[in-house]
DRENPA-3360 file (N, C-alpha, C; in nm, 2 decimals, always signed):
BEGIN
1 = MAMTMNGE = +0.11/-0.60/-1.73/+0.00/-0.67/-1.68/-0.08/-0.58/-1.58 ~ -0.21/-0.58/-1.60/-0.30/-0.50/-1.52/-0.35/-0.58/-1.40 ~ -0.37/-0.52/-1.29/-0.42/-0.59/-1.17/-0.51/-0.49/-1.10 ~ -0.62/-0.55/-1.04/-0.71/-0.48/-0.95/-0.73/-0.56/-0.83 ~ -0.75/-0.49/-0.72/-0.78/-0.55/-0.59/-0.86/-0.46/-0.51 ~ -0.96/-0.52/-0.44/-1.05/-0.45/-0.35/-1.05/-0.52/-0.21 ~ -1.08/-0.44/-0.11/-1.09/-0.50/+0.02/-1.14/-0.40/+0.12 ~ -1.17/-0.45/+0.24/-1.21/-0.37/+0.35/-1.16/-0.44/+0.48;
9 = ILLAASRE = -1.15/-0.36/+0.58/-1.11/-0.41/+0.71/-1.17/-0.31/+0.82 ~ -1.23/-0.38/+0.92/-1.28/-0.30/+1.03/-1.17/-0.28/+1.14 ~ -1.14/-0.16/+1.17/-1.03/-0.12/+1.26/-1.09/-0.07/+1.39 ~ -1.04/-0.12/+1.50/-1.09/-0.08/+1.63/-1.03/+0.05/+1.68 ~ -1.06/+0.16/+1.61/-1.01/+0.29/+1.64/-1.10/+0.40/+1.57 ~ -1.10/+0.52/+1.62/-1.18/+0.62/+1.56/-1.12/+0.66/+1.42 ~ -1.20/+0.72/+1.34/-1.16/+0.76/+1.21/-1.04/+0.86/+1.22 ~ -1.04/+0.95/+1.31/-0.93/+1.04/+1.33/-0.80/+0.97/+1.36;
17 = VVWTKLND = -0.80/+0.88/+1.45/-0.68/+0.80/+1.49/-0.63/+0.72/+1.36 ~ -0.72/+0.66/+1.29/-0.68/+0.58/+1.17/-0.62/+0.67/+1.07 ~ -0.68/+0.79/+1.05/-0.62/+0.89/+0.95/-0.48/+0.93/+0.99 ~ -0.47/+0.96/+1.12/-0.33/+1.01/+1.17/-0.23/+0.90/+1.15 ~ -0.26/+0.77/+1.18/-0.17/+0.66/+1.16/-0.14/+0.63/+1.02 ~ -0.24/+0.65/+0.93/-0.21/+0.63/+0.79/-0.12/+0.73/+0.72 ~ -0.10/+0.84/+0.79/-0.01/+0.94/+0.74/+0.12/+0.96/+0.83 ~ +0.15/+0.86/+0.91/+0.27/+0.86/+1.00/+0.37/+0.77/+0.94;
25 = PAVLKACI = +0.48/+0.82/+0.89/+0.58/+0.74/+0.82/+0.64/+0.63/+0.91 ~ +0.66/+0.65/+1.04/+0.71/+0.55/+1.13/+0.61/+0.43/+1.14 ~ +0.48/+0.46/+1.15/+0.38/+0.36/+1.16/+0.38/+0.28/+1.03 ~ +0.38/+0.35/+0.92/+0.37/+0.28/+0.79/+0.49/+0.20/+0.76 ~ +0.61/+0.25/+0.80/+0.73/+0.17/+0.78/+0.73/+0.04/+0.85 ~ +0.68/+0.05/+0.98/+0.67/-0.08/+1.06/+0.56/-0.17/+1.01 ~ +0.46/-0.13/+0.93/+0.35/-0.21/+0.89/+0.37/-0.27/+0.75 ~ +0.45/-0.20/+0.66/+0.47/-0.24/+0.52/+0.57/-0.36/+0.52;
33 = PGCEELER = +0.52/-0.47/+0.47/+0.62/-0.59/+0.46/+0.74/-0.56/+0.37 ~ +0.86/-0.58/+0.43/+0.98/-0.56/+0.35/+1.03/-0.42/+0.34 ~ +0.96/-0.33/+0.41/+1.00/-0.19/+0.40/+1.13/-0.16/+0.48 ~ +1.23/-0.10/+0.40/+1.36/-0.07/+0.46/+1.37/+0.08/+0.49 ~ +1.31/+0.16/+0.41/+1.31/+0.30/+0.43/+1.18/+0.36/+0.39 ~ +1.13/+0.46/+0.47/+1.01/+0.54/+0.43/+1.02/+0.67/+0.49 ~ +1.02/+0.77/+0.41/+1.03/+0.91/+0.46/+0.94/+1.00/+0.38 ~ +0.90/+1.11/+0.44/+0.82/+1.21/+0.37/+0.90/+1.28/+0.27;
41 = SDGEGFRA = +0.84/+1.30/+0.15/+0.90/+1.38/+0.05/+0.83/+1.52/+0.04 ~ +0.88/+1.60/-0.05/+0.82/+1.73/-0.06/+0.67/+1.72/-0.09 ~ +0.59/+1.80/-0.03/+0.44/+1.80/-0.06/+0.38/+1.68/+0.02 ~ +0.27/+1.63/-0.05/+0.20/+1.52/+0.02/+0.24/+1.38/-0.04 ~ +0.35/+1.33/+0.02/+0.39/+1.20/-0.03/+0.51/+1.14/+0.04 ~ +0.56/+1.03/+0.00/+0.66/+0.96/+0.06/+0.76/+0.90/-0.05 ~ +0.88/+0.88/+0.00/+0.98/+0.80/-0.08/+1.00/+0.67/+0.00 ~ +1.02/+0.56/-0.07/+1.03/+0.43/+0.00/+1.13/+0.34/-0.07;
49 = IAKMKVGP = +1.19/+0.25/+0.01/+1.26/+0.13/-0.04/+1.21/+0.01/+0.03 ~ +1.17/-0.09/-0.05/+1.12/-0.21/+0.01/+1.18/-0.33/-0.06 ~ +1.21/-0.44/+0.01/+1.26/-0.56/-0.05/+1.14/-0.65/-0.06 ~ +1.11/-0.70/-0.18/+1.00/-0.79/-0.21/+1.04/-0.91/-0.28 ~ +0.96/-1.02/-0.26/+0.99/-1.15/-0.32/+0.85/-1.19/-0.38 ~ +0.85/-1.22/-0.51/+0.73/-1.27/-0.57/+0.77/-1.40/-0.65 ~ +0.73/-1.51/-0.59/+0.78/-1.64/-0.65/+0.93/-1.64/-0.65 ~ +0.99/-1.67/-0.76/+1.14/-1.68/-0.77/+1.21/-1.54/-0.78;
57 = VSARFRGR = +1.13/-1.44/-0.80/+1.19/-1.30/-0.82/+1.20/-1.22/-0.69 ~ +1.32/-1.18/-0.66/+1.34/-1.10/-0.54/+1.41/-0.97/-0.58 ~ +1.36/-0.86/-0.53/+1.42/-0.73/-0.57/+1.40/-0.63/-0.47 ~ +1.48/-0.53/-0.47/+1.47/-0.41/-0.38/+1.41/-0.30/-0.47 ~ +1.29/-0.26/-0.43/+1.21/-0.16/-0.51/+1.23/-0.02/-0.45 ~ +1.26/+0.08/-0.53/+1.27/+0.22/-0.49/+1.15/+0.29/-0.55 ~ +1.07/+0.36/-0.47/+0.95/+0.42/-0.52/+0.91/+0.55/-0.46 ~ +0.82/+0.61/-0.52/+0.76/+0.74/-0.47/+0.61/+0.72/-0.47;
65 = VTLNDLDP = +0.55/+0.78/-0.37/+0.40/+0.78/-0.35/+0.36/+0.92/-0.32 ~ +0.25/+0.96/-0.39/+0.19/+1.09/-0.36/+0.05/+1.07/-0.31 ~ +0.00/+1.16/-0.23/-0.14/+1.15/-0.18/-0.22/+1.26/-0.25 ~ -0.33/+1.22/-0.32/-0.41/+1.32/-0.39/-0.55/+1.31/-0.34 ~ -0.63/+1.41/-0.38/-0.78/+1.41/-0.35/-0.80/+1.40/-0.20 ~ -0.71/+1.46/-0.12/-0.72/+1.46/+0.03/-0.85/+1.51/+0.08 ~ -0.92/+1.43/+0.16/-1.05/+1.47/+0.23/-1.04/+1.42/+0.37 ~ -0.95/+1.49/+0.45/-0.93/+1.44/+0.59/-1.06/+1.45/+0.67;
73 = PRSYTIVG = -1.09/+1.36/+0.76/-1.03/+1.22/+0.77/-1.11/+1.12/+0.70 ~ -1.16/+1.15/+0.58/-1.25/+1.06/+0.51/-1.18/+0.97/+0.41 ~ -1.10/+1.03/+0.32/-1.05/+0.96/+0.21/-0.93/+1.03/+0.14 ~ -0.85/+0.95/+0.06/-0.75/+1.00/-0.03/-0.72/+0.90/-0.13 ~ -0.65/+0.94/-0.23/-0.60/+0.86/-0.34/-0.45/+0.85/-0.33 ~ -0.40/+0.73/-0.33/-0.25/+0.71/-0.33/-0.21/+0.68/-0.48 ~ -0.11/+0.75/-0.53/-0.06/+0.73/-0.66/+0.09/+0.70/-0.65 ~ +0.14/+0.59/-0.70/+0.28/+0.56/-0.69/+0.34/+0.48/-0.80;
81 = EGEGGVAG = +0.47/+0.47/-0.79/+0.54/+0.39/-0.89/+0.67/+0.35/-0.82 ~ +0.72/+0.23/-0.86/+0.84/+0.17/-0.80/+0.92/+0.10/-0.91 ~ +1.05/+0.10/-0.90/+1.14/+0.04/-0.99/+1.22/-0.07/-0.91 ~ +1.23/-0.19/-0.97/+1.30/-0.30/-0.91/+1.41/-0.35/-0.99 ~ +1.47/-0.26/-1.08/+1.58/-0.31/-1.16/+1.53/-0.41/-1.26 ~ +1.61/-0.52/-1.28/+1.57/-0.62/-1.38/+1.44/-0.70/-1.34 ~ +1.40/-0.69/-1.21/+1.27/-0.75/-1.17/+1.15/-0.69/-1.24 ~ +1.16/-0.56/-1.26/+1.05/-0.49/-1.33/+1.01/-0.37/-1.25;
89 = FAKGGAKL = +0.89/-0.33/-1.28/+0.83/-0.21/-1.22/+0.69/-0.23/-1.18 ~ +0.64/-0.14/-1.10/+0.50/-0.14/-1.06/+0.45/+0.01/-1.05 ~ +0.33/+0.03/-1.10/+0.28/+0.17/-1.09/+0.13/+0.16/-1.08 ~ +0.07/+0.26/-1.01/-0.08/+0.25/-1.00/-0.13/+0.34/-0.89 ~ -0.25/+0.31/-0.85/-0.31/+0.40/-0.75/-0.41/+0.32/-0.67 ~ -0.44/+0.37/-0.55/-0.54/+0.31/-0.46/-0.63/+0.42/-0.40 ~ -0.75/+0.40/-0.40/-0.85/+0.49/-0.33/-0.88/+0.43/-0.20 ~ -0.85/+0.51/-0.09/-0.88/+0.46/+0.05/-0.99/+0.55/+0.10;
97 = SLLERDDG = -1.09/+0.48/+0.17/-1.20/+0.55/+0.23/-1.21/+0.50/+0.37 ~ -1.24/+0.60/+0.46/-1.27/+0.57/+0.60/-1.41/+0.60/+0.64 ~ -1.48/+0.51/+0.69/-1.62/+0.53/+0.73/-1.63/+0.50/+0.88 ~ -1.67/+0.60/+0.96/-1.69/+0.59/+1.10/-1.81/+0.50/+1.13 ~ -1.78/+0.40/+1.22/-1.89/+0.31/+1.26/-1.89/+0.30/+1.42 ~ -2.00/+0.25/+1.47/-2.01/+0.24/+1.62/-1.89/+0.16/+1.68 ~ -1.85/+0.05/+1.60/-1.75/-0.04/+1.65/-1.61/-0.01/+1.60 ~ -1.59/+0.11/+1.55/-1.45/+0.15/+1.50/-1.46/+0.22/+1.36;
105 = TLLTYHVD = -1.37/+0.19/+1.28/-1.36/+0.26/+1.14/-1.35/+0.15/+1.04 ~ -1.43/+0.16/+0.94/-1.43/+0.07/+0.82/-1.34/+0.13/+0.72 ~ -1.23/+0.07/+0.69/-1.14/+0.11/+0.58/-1.16/+0.03/+0.46 ~ -1.19/+0.10/+0.35/-1.21/+0.02/+0.22/-1.11/+0.07/+0.12 ~ -1.06/-0.02/+0.03/-0.96/+0.02/-0.07/-1.00/-0.04/-0.20 ~ -0.96/+0.03/-0.30/-0.97/-0.02/-0.44/-0.83/+0.02/-0.51 ~ -0.76/-0.09/-0.56/-0.63/-0.07/-0.62/-0.64/-0.10/-0.77 ~ -0.58/-0.02/-0.85/-0.56/-0.04/-0.99/-0.41/-0.03/-1.01;
113 = AQIGGRLA = -0.34/-0.13/-1.06/-0.20/-0.13/-1.08/-0.15/-0.19/-1.21 ~ -0.04/-0.15/-1.26/+0.03/-0.21/-1.37/+0.17/-0.26/-1.33 ~ +0.20/-0.38/-1.37/+0.34/-0.43/-1.35/+0.40/-0.47/-1.48 ~ +0.53/-0.46/-1.48/+0.60/-0.50/-1.60/+0.74/-0.56/-1.57 ~ +0.80/-0.61/-1.67/+0.93/-0.68/-1.65/+0.92/-0.82/-1.61 ~ +1.02/-0.87/-1.54/+1.01/-1.02/-1.50/+0.89/-1.05/-1.42 ~ +0.85/-0.95/-1.33/+0.73/-0.97/-1.25/+0.61/-1.01/-1.33 ~ +0.59/-0.94/-1.44/+0.47/-0.97/-1.53/+0.48/-1.10/-1.60;
121 = QLGQRLVH = +0.60/-1.16/-1.61/+0.62/-1.29/-1.68/+0.58/-1.40/-1.58 ~ +0.56/-1.37/-1.45/+0.54/-1.48/-1.36/+0.39/-1.53/-1.36 ~ +0.31/-1.45/-1.42/+0.17/-1.49/-1.43/+0.08/-1.42/-1.33 ~ -0.04/-1.39/-1.38/-0.13/-1.31/-1.30/-0.17/-1.37/-1.17 ~ -0.20/-1.50/-1.17/-0.24/-1.56/-1.04/-0.14/-1.55/-0.93 ~ -0.01/-1.58/-0.96/+0.10/-1.57/-0.86/+0.11/-1.43/-0.81 ~ +0.11/-1.33/-0.91/+0.13/-1.19/-0.87/+0.01/-1.15/-0.78 ~ -0.11/-1.18/-0.83/-0.22/-1.13/-0.75/-0.23/-1.20/-0.61;
129 = RTAKKLAD = -0.19/-1.33/-0.60/-0.19/-1.40/-0.47/-0.09/-1.33/-0.38 ~ +0.03/-1.30/-0.43/+0.13/-1.23/-0.35/+0.09/-1.10/-0.31 ~ +0.03/-1.02/-0.40/-0.02/-0.88/-0.37/-0.13/-0.89/-0.26 ~ -0.22/-0.98/-0.27/-0.32/-1.00/-0.17/-0.26/-1.04/-0.03 ~ -0.16/-1.13/-0.03/-0.09/-1.17/+0.09/-0.02/-1.05/+0.15 ~ +0.05/-0.96/+0.07/+0.11/-0.85/+0.13/+0.01/-0.75/+0.18 ~ -0.10/-0.73/+0.11/-0.20/-0.63/+0.16/-0.26/-0.68/+0.29 ~ -0.29/-0.81/+0.30/-0.34/-0.87/+0.43/-0.24/-0.85/+0.54;
137 = EFFANFAR = -0.11/-0.88/+0.51/-0.01/-0.86/+0.61/+0.00/-0.72/+0.66 ~ +0.00/-0.62/+0.56/+0.00/-0.48/+0.60/-0.11/-0.45/+0.69 ~ -0.24/-0.48/+0.66/-0.35/-0.45/+0.74/-0.35/-0.51/+0.87 ~ -0.30/-0.64/+0.88/-0.29/-0.70/+1.01/-0.19/-0.62/+1.10 ~ -0.08/-0.59/+1.04/+0.02/-0.51/+1.11/-0.03/-0.37/+1.16 ~ -0.11/-0.31/+1.06/-0.17/-0.18/+1.09/-0.27/-0.19/+1.20 ~ -0.35/-0.29/+1.20/-0.45/-0.31/+1.31/-0.39/-0.32/+1.44 ~ -0.28/-0.40/+1.45/-0.20/-0.41/+1.57/-0.14/-0.28/+1.62;
145 = AL = -0.09/-0.20/+1.52/-0.03/-0.07/+1.55/-0.13/+0.03/+1.61 ~ -0.26/+0.01/+1.58/-0.36/+0.10/+1.64/-0.38/+0.08/+1.78;
% end
C-alpha cells in the first residue's frame, strides 16, 4: 500500500539549531514515539528499533535510515526501511526543508512510503491516521526539545 503525507510546523529556533537537533541521535530518540534504540551508523544515517502499534497490530520494527541530498542547514532527504516481522514492513523517503523566518524556522516535509504485510491489510485510513498521529507527536516532542 502506498502512502503520502505532507506537513509543516513553525519551530521557535534558528535554522542552524533546528538542523543540529535534527541530526542529534539523543534528541531524535527522545522525540520518536516508541523509539527504543537509535544510533548513528556508518556514513550519513541511523539504525533504529521502535515499538509501534497500528490498530490491533503491535510490533517491534528494526530499521535503517540514510540521509541523502544534504544541503546544510537547508534540506535533506531521508530514505529508510524497517521490518516488523509478521506485522510487515515499511519503506520510503521524506524530503525535509528548513526555511528561516523572522519568528523561527518553518520545517516542511513530504513523505512517500510503502507498507506491506499485516499493516497493509488494516486499511489505508487507519494506517494514514496512525502515521499522521505519530508525525504530530514527533513534531510536538521535537518543538519542546528545542
